C-alpha positions in Angstrom: -0.1 -0.2 -0.2 0.9 3.4 -0.6 2.6 6.2 1.7 -0.2 7.5 3.4 1.7 10.5 5.8 -0.1 14.1 4.7 -2.8 12.8 2.9 -6.2 14.3 3.8 -9.3 12.3 4.7 -12.8 13.1 4.8 -15.4 11.1 7.3 -19.3 11.4 7.7 -20.1 9.5 10.7 -16.7 10.4 12.8 -19.0 9.9 15.7 -19.9 6.5 15.0 -18.2 3.2 15.9 -17.0 2.7 12.1 -16.0 6.5 12.4 -14.4 6.9 15.4 -11.7 3.6 14.4 -10.7 4.7 11.0 -10.4 7.9 12.5 -8.0 6.2 15.0 -6.7 4.1 12.2 -5.7 7.0 9.6 -4.4 9.0 12.3 -2.1 6.5 13.2 -0.8 6.5 9.1 -0.1 10.1 9.4 -3.3 11.5 7.7 -4.9 15.0 8.5 -8.4 13.6 9.7 -11.6 15.4 9.0 -14.9 14.8 10.5 -18.3 16.2 9.0 -20.7 16.5 11.9 -24.3 17.8 12.1 -25.0 20.3 15.2 -27.2 19.4 17.6 -27.7 20.8 20.5 -26.4 18.2 22.7 -22.9 16.8 21.0 -22.6 13.1 20.3 -19.1 12.8 20.3 -18.2 10.3 23.1 -16.7 7.7 20.6 -13.8 10.3 19.7 -13.8 12.3 22.8 -10.5 10.7 22.6 -9.5 12.9 19.4 -10.8 15.8 19.0 -7.2 17.9 20.0 -6.6 15.7 16.6 -8.9 15.5 14.1 -10.9 18.5 12.6 -14.6 18.6 13.1 -16.5 20.1 9.8 -20.3 21.4 9.8 -22.0 19.4 7.0 -25.0 17.2 7.1 -26.5 14.9 4.4 -29.4 16.3 3.7 -28.3 19.8 2.7 -26.2 20.1 -0.7 -24.4 23.4 -0.1 -23.1 22.2 3.2 -21.5 19.2 1.6 -19.4 21.4 -1.7 -18.5 23.9 1.3 -17.2 21.2 3.5 -15.5 19.8 0.6 -14.1 22.4 -0.9 -12.8 23.5 2.7 -11.1 20.9 3.4 -9.7 19.8 -0.4 -9.6 16.2 0.9 -7.7 13.0 -0.8 -9.9 9.9 0.7 -14.0 10.9 1.8 -15.6 7.9 3.1 -19.1 8.2 3.6 -20.5 6.4 6.5 -23.2 8.4 7.6 -26.7 6.9 7.2 -29.7 6.4 9.0 -28.4 3.1 10.2 -31.2 1.2 12.2 -33.0 -1.3 10.1 -35.9 -1.3 12.9 -35.9 2.4 12.7 -36.5 2.5 8.9 -39.5 1.1 8.7 -41.2 4.1 11.4 -39.2 6.4 9.3 -38.9 5.6 5.6 -38.2 8.6 4.2 -35.8 10.2 6.2 -34.1 6.6 6.1 -34.0 7.4 1.4 -33.1 10.8 2.4 -30.3 10.2 4.8 -28.7 7.4 3.8 -29.8 6.9 -0.4 -29.8 10.7 -1.7 -27.5 11.6 1.2 -24.9 9.8 -0.7 -25.5 10.9 -4.1 -25.4 14.7 -2.9 -22.1 13.3 -1.3 -20.4 12.0 -4.6 -21.8 15.1 -6.7 -20.3 17.2 -4.1 -16.6 15.7 -4.3 -17.3 14.6 -8.3 -17.9 18.7 -8.0 -14.7 20.2 -6.1 -12.4 17.1 -5.2 -12.8 14.8 -8.2 -9.5 13.2 -7.8 -10.6 12.0 -4.4 -11.1 8.4 -3.7 -14.6 7.9 -2.2 -15.6 5.2 -0.6 -19.3 3.9 0.1 -20.5 2.2 3.4 -22.6 -0.6 1.9 -24.4 -3.0 4.2 -25.4 -6.9 3.6 -29.1 -5.6 4.2 -29.1 -5.7 0.7 -28.7 -8.9 -0.3 -31.5 -9.4 2.2 -33.8 -12.3 0.9 -30.6 -13.9 -0.4 -31.0 -16.1 -3.3 -27.4 -17.4 -2.7 -25.1 -18.4 0.5 -22.4 -17.1 1.1 -22.8 -13.8 -0.2 -20.3 -12.4 -2.3 -19.7 -9.1 -5.0 -22.0 -10.8 -7.8 -24.6 -11.9 -5.8 -28.1 -10.4 -6.9 -29.6 -7.5 -3.8 -33.1 -9.1 -2.9 -33.4 -6.2 0.3 -35.6 -5.8 3.2 -35.7 -3.4 4.8 -36.6 0.4 3.8 -32.6 0.7 4.9 -31.3 -2.2 2.5 -33.4 -0.7 -0.3 -31.9 2.9 0.8 -28.0 0.9 0.3 -28.8 -0.9 -2.5 -29.5 2.9 -4.6 -26.3 4.4 -2.7 -24.8 0.8 -4.3 -25.4 1.9 -7.9 -24.6 5.6 -7.5 -21.4 4.9 -6.1 -21.0 2.8 -9.2 -22.5 5.0 -11.9 -20.9 7.8 -10.8 -17.2 5.7 -11.0 -18.8 4.5 -14.7 -19.9 7.6 -15.8 -17.5 10.1 -15.0 -14.4 8.0 -14.3 -14.1 9.1 -10.3 -12.3 6.4 -8.1 -16.0 5.1 -5.7 -15.3 2.0 -4.4 -18.1 0.2 -2.1 -17.5 -1.9 0.7 -20.2 -4.4 0.8 -19.8 -5.3 4.8 -21.3 -7.9 6.8 -22.4 -7.1 10.4 -19.1 -6.0 12.2 -19.9 -5.3 16.3 -17.7 -3.5 19.0 -17.9 -2.0 22.4 -18.2 1.3 20.6 -21.9 -0.1 19.3 -24.8 1.7 20.3 -27.1 0.4 22.2 -30.2 0.6 19.2 -27.9 -2.8 18.1 -29.1 -6.3 19.0 -25.5 -7.4 19.7 -25.1 -3.8 22.4 -28.3 -4.8 23.9 -27.2 -8.4 24.2 -23.7 -7.2 25.7 -25.1 -4.3 28.3 -28.1 -6.5 29.3 -26.2 -9.3 30.4 -23.3 -6.9 32.2 -27.1 -5.1 34.0 -28.3 -8.8 35.2 -25.1 -9.7 36.7 -25.1 -6.9 38.4 -28.0 -7.2 39.7 -29.3 -4.0 37.4 -31.7 -5.5 35.3 -33.8 -8.8 35.2 -34.3 -9.9 31.9 -33.6 -8.8 27.8 -36.1 -8.4 26.1 -35.4 -9.5 21.8 -37.6 -9.5 18.9 -35.8 -13.1 17.7 -33.4 -16.1 18.8 -33.5 -17.3 15.3 -32.0 -14.5 12.7 -28.3 -15.6 11.8 -25.4 -13.1 11.1 -22.3 -13.1 9.8 -20.8 -11.2 12.8 -16.9 -9.3 12.7 -14.9 -6.8 15.1 -15.4 -3.2 14.0 -11.7 -2.2 13.8 -10.8 -5.0 11.1 -13.4 -3.9 8.9 -12.3 0.0 9.1 -9.4 -1.6 8.2 -10.5 -2.8 5.3 -12.2 0.6 4.2 -8.4 2.5 3.8 -7.6 -0.9 2.4 -10.1 -0.6 -0.5 -9.4 2.9 -1.3 -6.0 2.7 -1.5 -6.1 -0.1 -3.9 -4.8 0.6 -7.2 -7.8 0.7 -9.0 -11.8 1.0 -8.2 -13.7 -1.2 -6.9 -16.4 -2.9 -4.8 -15.4 -5.6 -2.6 -17.4 -8.0 0.5 -16.0 -7.6 3.7 -16.9 -11.3 6.3 -16.3 -13.8 8.4 -17.6 -16.5 6.1 -19.3 -17.6 9.6 -23.1 -17.3 10.4 -24.5 -17.7 14.4 -27.7 -17.1 15.3 -28.6 -14.5 18.0 -29.2 -16.9 20.6 -25.6 -17.9 20.0 -24.8 -14.3 20.9 -26.7 -14.1 23.7 -25.4 -17.4 25.0 -22.0 -16.6 25.2 -22.7 -12.9 26.8 -24.0 -15.4 29.7 -21.7 -17.7 29.8 -19.5 -15.0 29.8 -20.6 -13.7 33.4 -21.0 -17.4 34.9 -24.8 -17.3 34.0 -26.1 -20.8 32.6 -29.7 -20.5 32.6 -29.8 -17.5 30.5 -33.2 -18.6 29.0 -35.0 -17.1 32.1 -33.3 -14.0 31.6 -34.5 -13.4 28.1 -38.5 -13.0 27.0 -39.2 -12.4 22.9 -41.5 -9.5 23.0 -43.4 -8.7 19.4 -42.9 -5.0 19.3 -39.3 -6.0 18.2 -40.5 -7.3 15.3 -39.9 -6.4 12.0 -42.5 -6.4 9.1 -40.2 -8.2 7.0 -36.6 -9.9 8.3 -33.7 -11.3 6.8 -33.4 -14.4 8.2 -29.7 -15.6 7.2 -26.8 -13.5 5.9 -23.0 -15.1 5.3 -20.3 -13.5 3.3 -17.5 -14.6 0.9 -14.6 -12.2 1.6 -12.4 -14.5 -1.0 -12.1 -10.9 -3.6 -10.9 -9.2 -0.6 -8.6 -11.0 0.9 -7.2 -12.4 -3.1 -7.1 -8.4 -4.3 -6.2 -6.2 -0.2 -4.9 -9.1 1.5 -7.6 -8.2 4.1 -9.0 -11.1 6.3 -11.4 -11.1 9.1 -9.8 -12.7 12.2 -11.5 -12.1 15.4 -14.6 -14.6 15.1 -17.9 -14.7 17.8 -17.0 -15.7 21.1 -13.9 -13.2 21.6 -16.3 -10.3 19.9 -18.8 -11.3 22.3 -16.0 -11.2 25.4 -14.8 -7.9 24.4 -18.3 -6.0 24.2 -19.5 -8.0 27.6 -16.3 -7.1 29.3 -16.5 -3.6 28.3 -20.4 -3.1 29.4 -19.2 -4.5 33.0 -16.1 -2.0 33.0 -18.6 0.8 32.1 -20.7 0.1 34.8 -18.2 -0.3 37.4 -17.0 -3.6 38.0 -14.1 -5.7 37.0 -15.2 -8.7 34.3 -12.3 -10.8 35.6 -14.3 -11.2 38.9 -17.4 -12.6 37.0 -16.1 -15.0 34.0 -15.5 -18.4 33.9 
């Protein structure tokens, strides 16, 4: 990979899980890092609080074309990572229009801002395994047809093809990373994995009695987020643009995730601590996702290393720590 010292990177969604890990990694490579943020009455900078003196925050909103144009022209980035989205699948059913505006058209707005303001920049679009939805083959790779099952998945398909279209129409270096589920200790509590690990920690400490979930049967390909942000950088520093799947190649059920989390704190009778609540069920769901990342391995030298038991351990231990106790006193 080429030397990165002195490069400028603009990250949308910099305050999220992926954005914060990517910012750390780019700083370590010598980048000057800029993060696009929306101005909120209460700033949400928890994930990047340790980086605020090392990165530059730029005002902007994926709903506002003019703000994106201004940000791109001011930063003059070498690389642009579009990680911002309305990223909660469940919420996309109750807020489909805003999901489309931010996740789909927002990506288009940013592509247009880069095309007109920094045409030589390398552009990364964070695509999603949710685009495969009702899977047509398994495992899923770069040639698997899309069949999204949520407004979020539909919006991500639009953004994916917008990225391909700008690459083919304007010769832009624009690439998609079709990333399967990747989690971490920085995952938002709205996501089922963090809901589980936080809930398990609370139950262990006597702060809660149950976790309410929509289903235990859904199967996902879960990896560790910092490895996937490393893939993003590899994709944008490849000799030519292209689209790549990022995945572990293993699939596990929500039930397996729950069981491993409870085992980490020494609770074996976990079923008495879980209740199924129909309020968390979705109008249409994706039952089974499993990715094939051979192209990323062969062309970029990337492999997902962290498997589910280790991922669960990292997340549970961190949630115990956040609640003020040492995980070592609770593990088997």
